[in-house]
C-alpha positions in Angstrom: -8.5 2.2 46.3 -8.8 2.0 50.1 -9.1 5.3 52.0 -7.6 6.1 55.4 -10.3 4.1 57.2 -9.4 1.0 55.1 -12.7 1.0 53.2 -13.0 1.3 49.4 -14.2 4.7 48.3 -17.2 4.8 45.9 -15.8 6.5 42.8 -18.4 8.3 40.8 -17.6 9.5 37.3 -17.2 13.2 37.1 -18.4 15.4 34.4 -15.2 16.1 32.4 -14.6 19.1 30.2 -15.3 18.4 26.6 -12.4 18.5 24.2 -13.2 19.5 20.6 -11.4 19.0 17.3 -11.3 21.6 14.6 -13.1 20.8 11.3 -9.9 20.2 9.2 -8.1 18.0 11.7 -8.1 14.6 9.9 -4.8 13.1 8.7 -3.9 9.8 7.1 -0.6 8.1 7.7 0.8 4.6 7.1 3.8 3.2 8.9 5.8 0.2 7.8 7.8 -1.8 10.3 10.5 -3.5 8.2 11.6 -5.6 11.1 8.3 -7.1 11.8 7.0 -6.9 8.2 3.9 -5.0 9.2 2.0 -2.0 7.8 -0.4 0.1 9.9 -2.5 2.8 8.2 -4.6 5.2 10.2 -7.0 8.2 9.7 -6.8 10.3 12.9 -7.6 13.5 14.6 -7.2 14.9 18.0 -9.7 16.4 20.5 -6.7 17.7 22.3 -3.1 16.4 22.8 -4.6 13.9 25.2 -7.6 12.9 23.2 -6.8 11.0 19.9 -9.6 9.5 17.8 -8.5 7.2 15.1 -9.6 4.5 12.7 -6.8 2.1 11.7 -6.0 -1.1 9.9 -3.0 -3.3 10.6 -1.8 -5.5 7.7 -5.2 -4.9 6.0 -7.1 -6.2 9.1 -9.6 -3.8 10.6 -11.0 -1.3 11.1 -10.0 -0.8 14.7 -11.0 2.3 16.6 -9.0 4.2 19.1 -11.2 6.5 21.2 -9.1 8.7 23.5 -6.1 7.6 25.6 -8.2 4.8 27.2 -6.7 3.5 30.4 -10.0 2.8 32.2 -9.8 -0.9 32.9 -13.0 -2.7 32.4 -15.0 0.2 31.1 -15.2 0.3 27.3 -15.1 3.7 25.5 -18.3 4.8 23.8 -18.9 6.7 20.6 -22.2 8.2 19.5 -22.5 10.0 16.2 -25.1 12.8 16.2 -28.3 11.3 17.4 -27.5 7.6 16.2 -26.8 4.6 18.3 -24.2 4.5 21.0 -21.3 2.2 20.2 -19.2 0.5 22.9 -15.7 -0.1 21.7 -14.3 -3.2 23.3 -10.6 -2.6 24.0 -9.5 -6.0 25.2 -7.4 -8.0 22.8 -9.6 -11.0 23.8 -12.6 -9.3 22.3 -11.2 -8.4 18.9 -14.1 -10.0 17.0 -16.6 -7.8 18.9 -14.4 -4.7 18.4 -14.3 -5.3 14.6 -18.1 -5.8 14.5 -18.7 -2.6 16.4 -16.1 -0.7 14.4 -17.5 -1.6 11.1 -21.0 -0.4 12.2 -19.5 2.7 13.6 -17.7 3.5 10.4 -21.1 3.6 8.6 -22.4 6.1 11.2 -19.2 8.2 11.1 -19.6 8.5 7.3 -23.2 9.9 7.6 -22.6 12.1 10.7 -21.2 15.5 11.6 -20.0 15.0 15.2 -18.8 12.0 17.1 -19.4 12.3 20.9 -16.7 10.1 22.6 -16.5 9.1 26.2 -13.5 7.3 27.6 -11.9 6.8 30.9 -8.4 7.4 32.2 -6.9 6.8 35.6 -8.2 10.2 36.5 -11.8 9.6 35.6 -14.2 10.1 32.7 -13.1 12.2 29.7 -15.4 13.4 27.0 -14.5 14.6 23.5 -16.4 15.9 20.6 -14.8 15.1 17.2 -15.8 17.0 14.1 -16.4 14.6 11.3 -16.0 17.2 8.5 -13.3 15.8 6.3 -13.7 12.2 7.7 -15.1 10.8 4.4 -12.2 12.1 2.4 -9.7 10.8 5.1 -11.3 7.4 5.2 -11.3 7.1 1.4 -7.6 8.0 1.4 -7.0 5.5 4.2 -8.7 2.7 2.2 -6.4 3.5 -0.8 -3.3 3.7 1.3 -3.9 0.5 3.4 -4.4 -1.5 0.1 -0.9 -0.6 -1.0 1.3 -3.7 -0.5 4.0 -3.6 2.2 7.3 -3.0 0.2 5.5 -4.5 -2.8 8.3 -6.8 -3.9 5.8 -9.0 -5.7 5.5 -6.3 -8.4 9.3 -6.4 -8.8 9.3 -10.2 -9.3 10.1 -11.1 -5.6 7.8 -12.5 -2.9 5.4 -10.1 -1.3 6.7 -8.7 2.0 4.1 -10.8 4.0 5.8 -13.9 2.6 9.5 -13.1 2.9 11.5 -16.3 3.2 14.7 -16.6 5.1 17.3 -19.4 4.6 20.1 -20.2 6.9 23.2 -22.2 6.0 25.6 -24.0 8.2 29.3 -24.4 7.6 
Protein backbone atom coordinates (compact mmCIF):
# COMPACT_ATOMS: atom_id res chain seq x y z
CA UNK A 1 0.00 0.00 0.00
CA UNK A 2 1.51 3.40 -0.91
CA UNK A 3 2.48 5.61 2.00
CA UNK A 4 2.28 9.43 2.15
CA UNK A 5 5.34 9.79 -0.10
CA UNK A 6 3.80 7.55 -2.74
CA UNK A 7 6.26 4.68 -2.22
CA UNK A 8 5.21 1.22 -1.23
CA UNK A 9 6.03 0.32 2.36
CA UNK A 10 7.98 -2.86 3.01
CA UNK A 11 5.64 -4.94 5.13
CA UNK A 12 7.46 -7.36 7.40
CA UNK A 13 5.51 -10.10 9.17
CA UNK A 14 5.14 -9.37 12.85
CA UNK A 15 5.34 -11.94 15.59
CA UNK A 16 1.71 -12.52 16.42
CA UNK A 17 0.42 -13.77 19.74
CA UNK A 18 -0.15 -17.51 19.78
CA UNK A 19 -3.74 -18.70 20.12
CA UNK A 20 -4.18 -22.10 21.81
CA UNK A 21 -6.98 -24.65 21.83
CA UNK A 22 -8.00 -26.62 24.85
CA UNK A 23 -7.46 -30.37 24.77
CA UNK A 24 -11.11 -31.32 24.38
CA UNK A 25 -12.02 -28.82 21.70
CA UNK A 26 -12.68 -31.17 18.76
CA UNK A 27 -16.19 -31.36 17.28
CA UNK A 28 -17.69 -33.17 14.29
CA UNK A 29 -20.61 -31.82 12.31
CA UNK A 30 -22.27 -32.55 8.97
CA UNK A 31 -24.46 -30.07 7.13
CA UNK A 32 -26.73 -30.98 4.26
CA UNK A 33 -27.82 -28.38 1.74
CA UNK A 34 -31.02 -29.77 0.27
CA UNK A 35 -31.19 -27.02 -2.34
CA UNK A 36 -27.79 -27.85 -3.80
CA UNK A 37 -27.78 -31.54 -2.87
CA UNK A 38 -24.50 -31.27 -1.01
CA UNK A 39 -23.23 -32.66 2.29
CA UNK A 40 -20.24 -31.17 4.06
CA UNK A 41 -18.76 -32.91 7.10
CA UNK A 42 -16.04 -31.41 9.25
CA UNK A 43 -13.94 -32.09 12.33
CA UNK A 44 -13.02 -28.75 13.83
CA UNK A 45 -11.63 -26.84 16.76
CA UNK A 46 -10.75 -23.23 17.48
CA UNK A 47 -7.57 -21.54 18.64
CA UNK A 48 -9.81 -18.60 19.46
CA UNK A 49 -12.97 -17.18 17.88
CA UNK A 50 -10.76 -15.93 15.04
CA UNK A 51 -8.65 -19.05 14.60
CA UNK A 52 -10.53 -22.08 13.31
CA UNK A 53 -8.73 -25.27 12.35
CA UNK A 54 -10.74 -27.86 10.47
CA UNK A 55 -10.57 -30.92 8.31
CA UNK A 56 -13.55 -31.34 6.02
CA UNK A 57 -15.03 -33.36 3.20
CA UNK A 58 -17.59 -32.05 0.73
CA UNK A 59 -19.70 -34.74 -0.93
CA UNK A 60 -17.10 -37.30 0.16
CA UNK A 61 -14.32 -35.36 -1.64
CA UNK A 62 -11.41 -34.37 0.56
CA UNK A 63 -9.79 -34.00 2.94
CA UNK A 64 -9.58 -30.22 2.83
CA UNK A 65 -7.86 -28.20 5.55
CA UNK A 66 -8.92 -24.80 6.85
CA UNK A 67 -6.07 -23.26 8.83
CA UNK A 68 -7.26 -20.04 10.44
CA UNK A 69 -9.32 -17.30 8.83
CA UNK A 70 -6.90 -17.06 5.96
CA UNK A 71 -7.20 -13.86 3.96
CA UNK A 72 -3.52 -13.38 3.19
CA UNK A 73 -3.53 -13.30 -0.59
CA UNK A 74 -0.74 -15.32 -2.15
CA UNK A 75 0.79 -16.61 1.10
CA UNK A 76 -0.37 -20.13 1.90
CA UNK A 77 -1.02 -21.12 5.51
CA UNK A 78 1.46 -23.59 7.00
CA UNK A 79 0.98 -26.39 9.50
CA UNK A 80 3.71 -28.27 11.34
CA UNK A 81 2.87 -31.11 13.70
CA UNK A 82 5.33 -31.46 16.60
CA UNK A 83 8.79 -31.67 14.98
CA UNK A 84 7.57 -33.18 11.70
CA UNK A 85 7.49 -31.59 8.23
CA UNK A 86 6.05 -28.16 7.53
CA UNK A 87 3.05 -28.44 5.21
CA UNK A 88 2.00 -25.54 2.98
CA UNK A 89 -1.76 -25.65 2.50
CA UNK A 90 -2.66 -24.19 -0.91
CA UNK A 91 -5.83 -22.16 -0.57
CA UNK A 92 -6.47 -21.31 -4.20
CA UNK A 93 -9.31 -23.25 -5.86
CA UNK A 94 -7.03 -23.56 -8.89
CA UNK A 95 -4.64 -25.67 -6.82
CA UNK A 96 -7.14 -28.15 -5.36
CA UNK A 97 -5.06 -31.15 -6.49
CA UNK A 98 -2.05 -29.84 -4.54
CA UNK A 99 -4.25 -29.05 -1.55
CA UNK A 100 -5.63 -32.59 -1.46
CA UNK A 101 -2.14 -34.12 -1.72
CA UNK A 102 -0.82 -31.92 1.13
CA UNK A 103 -3.93 -32.49 3.24
CA UNK A 104 -3.73 -36.28 2.99
CA UNK A 105 -0.10 -36.24 4.13
CA UNK A 106 -0.87 -33.73 6.88
CA UNK A 107 -3.71 -35.95 8.22
CA UNK A 108 -1.17 -38.74 8.79
CA UNK A 109 0.99 -36.32 10.81
CA UNK A 110 -2.03 -35.00 12.75
CA UNK A 111 -2.93 -38.58 13.74
CA UNK A 112 0.57 -39.17 15.16
CA UNK A 113 1.12 -35.80 16.81
CA UNK A 114 0.21 -33.89 19.92
CA UNK A 115 0.30 -30.24 18.76
CA UNK A 116 -0.19 -28.56 15.38
CA UNK A 117 1.63 -25.26 14.91
CA UNK A 118 -0.36 -23.19 12.42
CA UNK A 119 0.71 -19.98 10.74
CA UNK A 120 -1.75 -18.05 8.60
CA UNK A 121 -2.08 -14.49 7.37
CA UNK A 122 -4.89 -11.99 7.58
CA UNK A 123 -5.18 -8.44 6.32
CA UNK A 124 -3.53 -7.44 9.60
CA UNK A 125 -0.48 -9.66 9.26
CA UNK A 126 0.75 -13.01 10.44
CA UNK A 127 -1.23 -15.02 12.97
CA UNK A 128 0.00 -18.09 14.83
CA UNK A 129 -2.04 -20.76 16.50
CA UNK A 130 -1.23 -23.88 18.50
CA UNK A 131 -3.84 -26.60 18.15
CA UNK A 132 -4.02 -29.45 20.64
CA UNK A 133 -4.44 -32.75 18.82
CA UNK A 134 -5.71 -34.56 21.90
CA UNK A 135 -9.01 -36.03 20.75
CA UNK A 136 -8.24 -35.54 17.03
CA UNK A 137 -8.06 -39.27 16.24
CA UNK A 138 -11.48 -39.86 17.77
CA UNK A 139 -12.94 -36.84 15.96
CA UNK A 140 -11.40 -37.91 12.64
CA UNK A 141 -12.75 -41.45 13.01
CA UNK A 142 -16.21 -40.00 13.68
CA UNK A 143 -15.81 -37.68 10.68
CA UNK A 144 -15.04 -40.66 8.44
CA UNK A 145 -18.18 -42.44 9.67
CA UNK A 146 -20.36 -39.38 9.25
CA UNK A 147 -19.07 -38.39 5.81
CA UNK A 148 -19.83 -41.86 4.51
CA UNK A 149 -23.52 -41.58 5.32
CA UNK A 150 -25.45 -40.93 2.13
CA UNK A 151 -27.06 -37.55 1.66
CA UNK A 152 -30.74 -38.14 2.41
CA UNK A 153 -30.12 -41.79 1.60
CA UNK A 154 -33.18 -42.27 -0.57
CA UNK A 155 -31.53 -45.21 -2.33
CA UNK A 156 -32.10 -47.27 0.84
CA UNK A 157 -35.78 -46.34 0.60
CA UNK A 158 -36.06 -47.49 -3.02
CA UNK A 159 -35.54 -44.06 -4.63
CA UNK A 160 -32.54 -42.61 -6.41
CA UNK A 161 -29.67 -41.40 -4.22
CA UNK A 162 -29.72 -37.68 -3.47
CA UNK A 163 -26.73 -37.12 -5.74
CA UNK A 164 -28.76 -38.52 -8.65
CA UNK A 165 -32.04 -36.76 -8.13
CA UNK A 166 -33.92 -36.35 -11.36
CA UNK A 167 -36.38 -33.62 -12.12
CA UNK A 168 -38.92 -33.65 -14.89
CA UNK A 169 -40.85 -30.75 -16.32
CA UNK A 170 -44.04 -30.97 -18.27
CA UNK A 171 -45.60 -28.38 -20.50
CA UNK A 172 -49.26 -27.74 -20.95
